[in-house]
C-alpha positions as CSV (number, residue, x, y, z in Angstrom):
1,M,0.8,-0.5,-15.6
2,S,5.1,0.3,-15.3
3,F,5.5,1.7,-12.2
4,D,5.5,0.3,-8.4
5,V,3.1,1.9,-5.3
6,F,4.0,1.9,-2.3
7,L,1.8,1.3,1.5
8,Q,3.2,2.7,4.6
9,S,2.2,2.1,8.2
10,F,2.8,5.4,10.9
11,H,2.1,6.3,13.8
12,A,3.1,9.8,15.9
13,G,5.4,10.3,12.8
14,K,7.4,7.2,13.0
15,P,6.9,3.4,11.6
16,S,4.4,1.8,12.7
17,A,3.2,-2.1,12.3
18,V,1.4,-4.1,11.2
19,P,0.8,-7.6,11.2
20,V,1.7,-9.7,8.1
21,A,-1.6,-12.1,8.7
22,E,-3.8,-8.5,8.5
23,I,-2.1,-8.0,4.8
24,R,-2.4,-11.3,3.9
25,R,-6.3,-11.2,4.4
26,A,-6.2,-8.2,2.4
27,F,-5.0,-9.4,-0.5
28,G,-7.1,-12.9,-0.4
29,S,-4.7,-15.8,0.1
30,E,-6.2,-17.9,-2.7
31,F,-4.2,-15.4,-5.2
32,L,-1.1,-15.6,-3.4
33,D,1.7,-17.3,-4.1
34,E,4.3,-16.9,-0.7
35,R,7.6,-17.4,-2.3
36,E,9.6,-16.0,0.4
37,P,8.2,-14.1,3.6
38,N,9.1,-11.4,1.5
39,W,8.4,-11.6,-1.6
40,W,5.3,-12.5,-2.8
41,H,3.5,-13.3,-6.3
42,L,-0.1,-12.0,-6.7
43,R,-2.0,-13.3,-9.4
44,Y,-5.7,-13.1,-10.6
45,D,-5.7,-14.5,-13.8
46,D,-3.6,-15.1,-17.2
47,L,-3.3,-10.9,-17.7
48,N,-3.2,-9.5,-14.0
49,A,-0.2,-10.6,-11.6
50,S,2.2,-8.3,-9.7
51,T,4.8,-8.8,-7.4
52,I,4.3,-8.1,-3.2
53,F,7.3,-7.1,-1.3
54,L,6.9,-6.8,2.4
55,S,9.3,-4.6,4.4
56,A,9.6,-5.7,7.8
57,V,9.6,-2.9,11.0
58,K,12.3,-5.4,12.6
59,K,14.0,-8.3,11.0
60,G,13.2,-11.9,12.1
61,T,9.2,-10.2,12.7
62,D,6.3,-10.2,11.4
63,A,5.7,-7.0,11.9
64,I,4.9,-5.0,8.7
65,G,6.0,-1.4,8.3
66,G,5.9,-1.1,4.0
67,V,4.1,-2.8,1.0
68,C,5.5,-2.2,-2.2
69,V,3.4,-3.5,-5.4
70,G,5.5,-3.7,-8.1
71,R,4.0,-3.6,-11.5
72,P,0.7,-3.4,-10.0
73,C,-1.7,-5.3,-12.2
74,G,-4.9,-3.7,-13.8
75,D,-7.6,-5.5,-11.8
76,H,-9.3,-4.2,-9.3
77,R,-9.1,-6.5,-6.8
78,L,-6.2,-5.5,-6.4
79,W,-6.6,-1.8,-6.0
80,E,-9.6,-3.0,-3.7
81,S,-6.9,-4.6,-1.5
82,L,-5.1,-1.8,-0.9
83,L,-7.7,0.6,-0.6
84,E,-9.0,-2.5,2.3
85,L,-4.9,-1.8,3.8
86,M,-5.7,1.9,3.8
87,R,-9.0,1.3,5.4
88,T,-8.3,-1.0,8.3
89,A,-4.2,-0.5,9.4
90,R,-4.3,2.8,8.5
91,M,-1.2,2.5,6.0
92,V,-0.4,5.6,3.2
93,M,0.0,5.2,-0.3
94,L,2.6,6.2,-2.1
95,I,3.0,6.6,-5.9
96,P,6.1,7.9,-7.1
97,G,6.1,10.5,-9.9
98,G,4.3,13.3,-8.7
99,S,1.3,12.5,-6.5
100,H,0.5,13.5,-3.1
101,P,-0.1,11.0,-0.5
102,L,-3.2,9.5,-0.7
103,I,-5.0,8.5,3.3
104,A,-8.3,6.7,3.6
105,H,-9.3,8.6,7.0
106,P,-8.4,12.2,7.2
107,F,-6.9,11.4,10.9
108,V,-4.5,9.1,9.1
109,A,-2.6,12.4,8.4
110,S,-1.6,13.7,11.9
111,D,0.3,9.8,11.9
112,L,2.6,11.3,9.1
113,P,6.2,12.4,9.5
114,C,6.4,15.8,8.9
115,D,9.5,15.8,6.3
116,L,7.0,13.3,3.9
117,L,4.2,16.2,4.7
118,E,6.6,18.8,3.1
119,K,7.9,17.1,1.0
120,L,5.5,15.5,-1.1
121,G,2.5,18.3,0.2
122,E,-0.7,17.6,2.0
123,P,-2.2,14.4,1.6
124,A,-5.5,13.3,-0.7
125,V,-8.3,11.1,1.2
126,V,-9.8,8.4,-1.3
127,E,-13.1,6.8,-0.7
128,T,-12.9,4.8,-4.0
129,V,-10.7,2.8,-6.1
130,E,-11.7,5.0,-8.8
131,Q,-10.6,8.2,-7.1
132,I,-6.8,6.0,-6.9
133,L,-6.7,5.7,-9.9
134,E,-7.6,9.4,-11.1
135,H,-4.6,10.1,-8.4
136,I,-2.5,7.7,-10.7
137,R,-3.2,9.2,-14.0
138,A,-3.0,12.9,-12.6
139,A,0.5,11.9,-11.1
């Protein structure tokens, strides 16, 4: 796929942090090649690979505020990993190009910044990978 997907963590309208270990666990360390602390290569097989970029909340820490998946592959495991991060780390998924923010729990909406909601609209709650992919196709 030729777009990027962003996951960000917020609390009370401000960027918040997720431990890098939680992100690593969600993707499955057996699929990761951590080339640099903030740049990982995710590979499931010869046809399914993506690049993961991590944004630290504070330089020199393992407190991650955002995850960018460059050119997300079609492997269902990638999307399950992203959904898991949305569920366990309360991250919001942002898809450039028109989709509403996607969240896994309705209560996450109260932590999102007002300007994000004003610009992108009310978040949509997704419970399955199929629902995420429907929003992507509709964007």
